[in-house]
KOLBADO-818217 format. One line per field, with one value per atom (N, C-alpha, C): z negated, x, y. Coordinates in Angstrom, 2 decimals. Atoms other than C-alpha are relative to their C-alpha. Layout:
BEGIN
w c(Z;...);
u c(X;...);
v c(Y;...);
***
This chain:
BEGIN
w c(1.16;19.00;-1.33;1.35;15.99;-0.90;1.41;12.55;-0.62;0.43;11.14;-1.57;1.68;7.38;-0.77;0.83;6.13;0.20;-0.41;7.97;-0.69;0.67;6.02;-1.02;1.14;3.16;0.61;-0.33;5.63;-0.08;0.11;5.58;-1.33;1.24;1.92;-0.22;-0.23;2.25;0.86;-0.69;4.78;-0.62;0.74;2.72;-1.01;0.99;0.04;0.45;-0.51;2.27;0.48;-0.46;3.52;-1.11;0.99;0.05;-0.50;0.57;-0.86;1.11;-1.09;2.39;-0.26;0.48;1.09;-1.12;0.98;-1.66;0.35;-0.76;0.82;-0.49;0.28;-0.37;1.15;-1.13;1.87;0.06;-0.15;3.52;-0.96;0.94;1.47;-1.59;1.13;-1.66;-0.27;-0.16;-0.47;-0.08;0.09;0.11;-1.24;1.25;-3.25;-0.83;0.83;-4.76;0.38;-0.45;-2.68;-0.43;0.70;-3.82;-1.55;1.23;-7.42;-0.44;0.00;-7.06;0.21;-0.34;-5.42;-0.97;1.07;-8.06;-1.13;1.26;-10.89;0.22;-0.07;-9.23;0.18;0.13;-8.75;-1.43;1.42;-12.25;-0.72;0.50;-13.34;0.37;-0.59;-11.19;-0.67;0.58;-12.56;-1.34;1.34;-16.12;-0.32;-0.01;-15.50;0.32;-0.81;-13.50;-0.85;0.68;-15.52;-1.45;1.37;-18.75;-0.90;0.82;-20.68;-1.38;1.40;-24.16;0.24;-0.29;-22.55;0.35;-0.62;-20.73;-1.04;0.97;-23.80;-0.94;0.43;-25.56;0.53;-1.09;-22.72;0.04;0.26;-22.98;-1.03;1.41;-26.63;0.12;-0.11;-26.04;1.04;-0.71;-23.20;-0.58;0.67;-25.03;-1.15;1.22;-28.08;0.60;-0.59;-25.80;0.61;-0.37;-24.30;-1.02;1.29;-27.52;-0.39;0.51;-28.30;0.91;-1.02;-25.08;-0.13;0.10;-25.59;-1.16;0.96;-28.75;-0.23;0.28;-28.26;0.37;-0.08;-28.62;-0.31;0.20;-28.53;1.15;-1.22;-26.21;1.19;-1.20;-22.55;0.21;-0.05;-22.68;-0.61;0.37;-24.90;0.59;-0.93;-22.63;0.83;-1.10;-19.91;-0.39;0.50;-21.88;-0.15;0.14;-22.82;1.19;-1.06;-19.62;0.95;-0.68;-18.02;-0.75;0.68;-20.54;0.18;-0.45;-19.67;1.63;-1.44;-16.03;0.01;0.10;-16.87;-0.40;0.40;-18.88;1.11;-1.12;-15.82;1.13;-0.89;-13.60;-0.47;0.29;-15.69;-0.01;-0.06;-15.86;1.56;-1.56;-12.01;0.27;-0.45;-11.77;-0.87;0.88;-14.59;0.83;-0.26;-12.80;1.75;-1.61;-8.85;0.51;-0.29;-8.30;-0.23;0.52;-10.24;0.82;-0.73;-8.47;1.42;-1.29;-4.94;-0.01;0.32;-6.34;-0.01;0.44;-7.42;1.15;-1.02;-4.19;1.19;-0.86;-2.17;0.17;-0.47;-2.67;0.73;-0.87;-1.30;1.47;-1.32;1.75;0.57;-0.49;2.11;0.39;-0.17;1.91;1.07;-1.17;4.11;1.16;-1.39;7.32;0.27;-0.07;6.75;-0.21;0.14;5.78;1.52;-1.25;8.83;1.35;-0.88;10.98;-0.12;0.32;9.22;0.05;0.37;8.69;0.98;-0.69;11.47;1.36;-1.30;15.09;0.60;-0.80;16.86;1.54;-1.62;20.46;0.45;-0.61;22.62;0.41;-0.50;23.73;1.66;-1.64;27.53;0.60;-0.79;29.71;-0.50;0.52;27.38;0.95;-0.63;29.37;-1.11;0.62;28.15;0.69;-0.58;28.70;-0.37;0.14;29.46;0.34;-0.17;29.31;0.14;-0.09;30.52;-0.36;0.32;28.78;-0.03;0.07;29.20;1.19;-1.06;32.47;1.15;-1.50;35.79;1.03;-0.84;37.75;-0.06;0.02;38.56;-0.22;0.35;36.79;1.27;-1.10;40.29;0.86;-1.14;41.90;-0.58;0.44;39.65;0.49;-0.31;40.95;-0.58;0.50;39.26;0.88;-1.16;41.10;-1.23;0.95;38.66;-1.28;1.33;35.37;-0.05;-0.20;36.89;0.39;-0.31;37.15;1.03;-0.93;40.36;-0.29;0.22;40.20;1.31);
u c(1.14;15.02;0.59;-0.34;15.57;-0.67;0.61;14.74;-0.62;0.99;11.82;0.29;-0.12;11.94;-0.37;0.42;9.96;0.51;-0.51;11.96;1.21;-1.57;15.40;0.26;-0.11;14.74;-0.16;0.25;13.90;0.99;-1.10;17.52;-0.03;0.07;17.10;-1.20;1.27;13.69;0.32;-0.32;14.99;0.86;-1.01;17.85;-0.81;0.89;15.51;-0.85;0.88;13.27;0.76;-1.17;16.44;0.05;-0.11;17.11;-1.26;1.36;13.40;-0.08;0.14;13.47;0.76;-0.87;16.38;-0.70;0.66;14.28;-1.35;1.36;11.63;-1.38;1.13;9.02;-1.01;0.95;5.92;-0.27;0.19;5.05;-0.94;1.07;1.78;0.78;-0.75;4.00;0.93;-1.02;6.70;-1.01;0.52;4.31;-0.58;0.49;2.60;1.33;-1.17;6.07;0.58;-0.16;6.62;-0.97;1.05;3.34;0.17;-0.19;4.14;1.29;-1.04;7.61;-0.29;0.36;6.34;-0.69;0.90;3.65;0.78;-0.98;6.15;0.92;-0.94;8.48;-0.89;0.99;5.68;-0.23;0.14;4.85;1.13;-1.41;8.39;0.32;-0.41;8.83;-0.77;0.92;5.74;0.26;-0.20;6.59;1.31;-1.31;10.10;-0.04;0.08;9.17;-1.14;0.99;5.91;0.23;0.02;5.78;-1.06;0.91;4.00;-0.59;0.20;4.14;-1.02;0.78;2.67;-1.43;1.30;0.00;-0.92;0.84;-1.13;-0.61;0.51;-1.33;-1.23;0.85;-3.22;-1.36;1.36;-5.73;-0.91;0.43;-6.22;-0.83;0.54;-7.01;-1.36;1.17;-9.36;-1.27;0.95;-11.23;-0.72;0.42;-11.76;-0.86;0.93;-13.17;-1.42;1.38;-15.59;-0.95;0.98;-16.71;-0.73;0.55;-17.18;-1.33;0.85;-19.13;-1.15;0.95;-21.22;-1.04;0.72;-22.52;-0.34;0.21;-22.62;-1.47;1.42;-25.73;0.20;-0.09;-24.57;-0.41;0.20;-24.72;0.63;-0.53;-24.19;1.42;-1.39;-20.90;0.97;-0.92;-19.47;0.19;0.10;-20.34;1.02;-1.15;-18.41;1.09;-1.44;-15.59;0.47;-0.50;-15.23;-0.02;-0.06;-15.97;1.43;-1.13;-13.19;1.36;-0.97;-10.82;0.24;-0.10;-11.77;0.73;-0.60;-10.97;1.43;-1.61;-7.53;0.68;-0.65;-6.77;0.12;0.21;-7.88;0.86;-1.16;-5.61;1.39;-1.33;-2.71;0.32;-0.39;-3.04;0.18;-0.03;-3.30;1.60;-1.27;0.00;0.93;-0.76;1.66;0.11;0.06;0.87;0.10;-0.02;0.67;1.41;-1.43;4.56;0.14;-0.62;5.24;-0.81;0.80;2.24;0.52;-0.61;3.86;1.05;-1.32;7.05;-0.18;0.37;5.66;-0.81;0.36;3.93;1.02;-1.10;7.04;0.54;-0.22;7.85;-1.12;1.41;4.22;0.29;-0.18;5.18;1.11;-1.03;8.36;-0.16;0.53;7.02;-0.95;1.21;3.85;0.55;-0.35;5.45;1.10;-0.78;8.18;-0.80;0.81;5.58;-0.83;0.68;3.48;1.16;-0.58;6.38;0.64;-0.49;7.75;-0.96;1.22;4.52;-1.28;1.34;2.28;0.11;0.02;1.81;1.27;-1.11;4.64;-0.03;-0.07;4.85;0.90;-0.95;6.23;1.23;-1.35;9.88;-0.38;-0.09;10.44;0.15;-0.46;10.29;-0.95;0.78;7.97;-1.15;1.29;5.08;-1.00;1.23;1.83;-1.23;1.17;-1.21;-1.12;1.25;-4.40;-1.20;1.24;-7.71;-1.24;1.18;-10.74;-1.16;1.34;-14.09;-1.17;1.29;-17.53;-0.18;-0.11;-17.03;-0.79;0.80;-19.40;1.01;-0.92;-16.33;0.58;-0.77;-14.39;1.59;-1.65;-10.82;0.72;-1.01;-9.31;-0.16;0.11;-10.59;0.80;-0.75;-8.54;1.66;-1.48;-5.19;0.88;-0.85;-2.43;1.02;-1.04;-0.32;0.69;-0.72;2.40;-0.77;0.41;0.90;-1.48;1.51;-2.69;-0.56;0.97;-5.51;-1.13;0.96;-7.46;-1.30;1.33;-11.01;-0.87);
v c(-0.26;1.76;0.60;-0.81;4.03;-0.53;0.43;2.78;1.01;-0.91;4.65;-0.08;0.12;5.82;-0.98;1.17;3.17;-1.32;1.14;0.59;0.08;0.15;1.38;-1.18;0.97;-1.10;-1.43;1.25;-3.77;-1.17;1.20;-5.59;-0.40;0.31;-5.62;-1.29;0.90;-7.47;-1.24;1.32;-9.93;-0.62;0.86;-10.93;-0.68;0.87;-11.57;-1.07;1.00;-13.44;-1.44;0.93;-15.39;-1.02;0.59;-16.51;-0.79;0.66;-17.29;-1.33;1.16;-19.59;-1.00;0.96;-21.44;-0.81;0.87;-22.56;-0.82;0.87;-23.93;0.64;-0.54;-21.50;0.25;-0.37;-21.39;1.65;-1.42;-18.04;0.96;-0.59;-17.44;0.50;0.13;-17.91;1.23;-0.98;-15.51;1.43;-0.89;-13.07;0.58;-0.35;-13.17;0.54;-0.34;-12.82;1.37;-1.15;-9.70;0.94;-0.58;-8.37;0.28;-0.05;-8.86;0.49;-0.91;-7.35;1.38;-1.31;-4.46;0.55;-0.57;-3.99;0.26;-0.15;-4.23;1.10;-1.05;-1.81;1.59;-0.97;0.56;0.51;-0.48;0.55;0.48;-0.43;0.93;1.32;-0.92;3.72;1.24;-0.92;5.66;0.24;-0.33;5.11;0.66;-0.69;6.34;1.48;-1.09;9.42;0.86;-0.85;10.41;0.32;-0.21;11.98;-0.39;0.59;9.62;0.64;-0.48;11.38;1.33;-1.06;14.62;-0.63;0.57;12.49;-0.50;0.73;10.64;1.06;-1.19;14.09;0.81;-0.43;15.48;-0.87;1.16;12.44;0.11;0.01;13.00;1.20;-1.40;16.76;0.05;-0.25;16.11;-0.96;0.68;13.29;0.60;-0.77;15.55;0.96;-1.05;18.21;-0.57;0.58;15.97;-0.45;0.37;14.77;1.43;-1.28;18.35;0.87;-0.45;19.19;-0.89;1.04;15.96;0.54;-0.33;17.42;1.66;-1.22;21.11;0.49;-0.60;23.11;1.50;-1.54;26.65;0.79;-0.83;29.72;-0.56;0.30;29.18;0.49;-0.57;31.49;-0.97;0.88;28.83;-1.25;0.98;26.22;0.17;-0.28;27.62;0.19;-0.14;28.49;-1.50;1.58;24.66;-0.61;0.26;23.71;0.30;-0.53;25.82;-0.55;0.82;24.39;-1.23;1.50;20.90;0.10;-0.27;21.91;0.34;-0.43;23.32;-1.18;1.24;20.11;-1.13;1.03;18.02;0.41;-0.58;20.33;-0.60;0.14;19.83;-1.58;1.79;15.77;-0.14;0.36;16.07;0.27;-0.40;18.09;-0.76;0.75;15.86;-1.44;1.39;12.58;0.00;0.24;13.55;-0.33;0.17;13.59;-1.47;1.40;10.30;-1.12;1.08;8.60;-0.20;0.20;9.56;-0.77;0.78;8.18;-1.49;1.43;4.96;-0.49;0.45;4.45;-0.58;0.45;4.15;-1.44;1.62;0.37;-0.54;0.55;-0.41;0.58;-0.34;1.84;-0.54;0.76;0.06;-1.45;1.46;-3.46;-0.21;0.12;-3.13;-0.19;-0.04;-2.45;-1.26;1.10;-5.11;-1.48;1.21;-7.82;-0.06;0.02;-6.85;-0.54;0.47;-7.36;-1.30;1.38;-10.48;-1.22;1.10;-12.32;0.23;-0.21;-10.77;-1.04;0.77;-12.20;0.15;0.13;-13.66;-0.20;-0.04;-12.99;-1.02;1.09;-15.98;0.79;-0.53;-15.33;0.18;-0.03;-14.41;-1.29;1.27;-17.37;-0.98;1.00;-19.38;-0.37;0.48;-21.34;-0.05;-0.14;-20.60;-0.87;0.98;-22.98;0.81;-0.46;-21.35;-0.97;0.88;-23.05;1.04;-0.91;-20.78;-0.84;0.78;-21.95;0.81;-0.86;-20.83;1.11;-0.95;-19.21;-0.75;0.38;-19.38;-0.45;0.51;-19.62;-0.95;1.35;-22.52;0.46;-0.89;-22.09;-0.43;0.06;-23.59;1.45;-0.98;-20.49;1.34;-1.22;-18.11;-0.21;-0.14;-17.01;1.12;-1.17;-15.39;0.77;-0.73;-12.66;0.96;-0.72;-11.04;-0.04;0.10;-10.26;0.33;-0.46;-9.44;-1.42;1.10;-11.94;0.31;-0.41;-11.85;-0.93;0.53;-12.90;-0.46);
***
């Protein structure tokens, strides 16, 4: 079985989980710790790779233009010019924040598959006896017969 792209950090997560298990932390608390750590890492990546000063200046320009539009009472051509300018500013904001937002989402994409595999349903090991108790059936349980992996009614 090949390792998928999102499974590459799984050994790191497993090592962290082993360390937390030695501290006798319950699974729910470990999940909260992974969520907090992943959230912190997402925010740190976004802060590192986004141009915060440009985004702040752009936010001020956008807010000023919105205030101007709210009180605008001039000709329609002037309104359309301001709306186009607002759309340009919004597009620039999107361009400045899109790639950093994608990068910031990577820690969640890395931890979610691992959490699903680590804390999801645990299938029984081969050869483990499983007790079945049919309930709410019109057929008597003694009449059920097993053959291979199929049930014959």
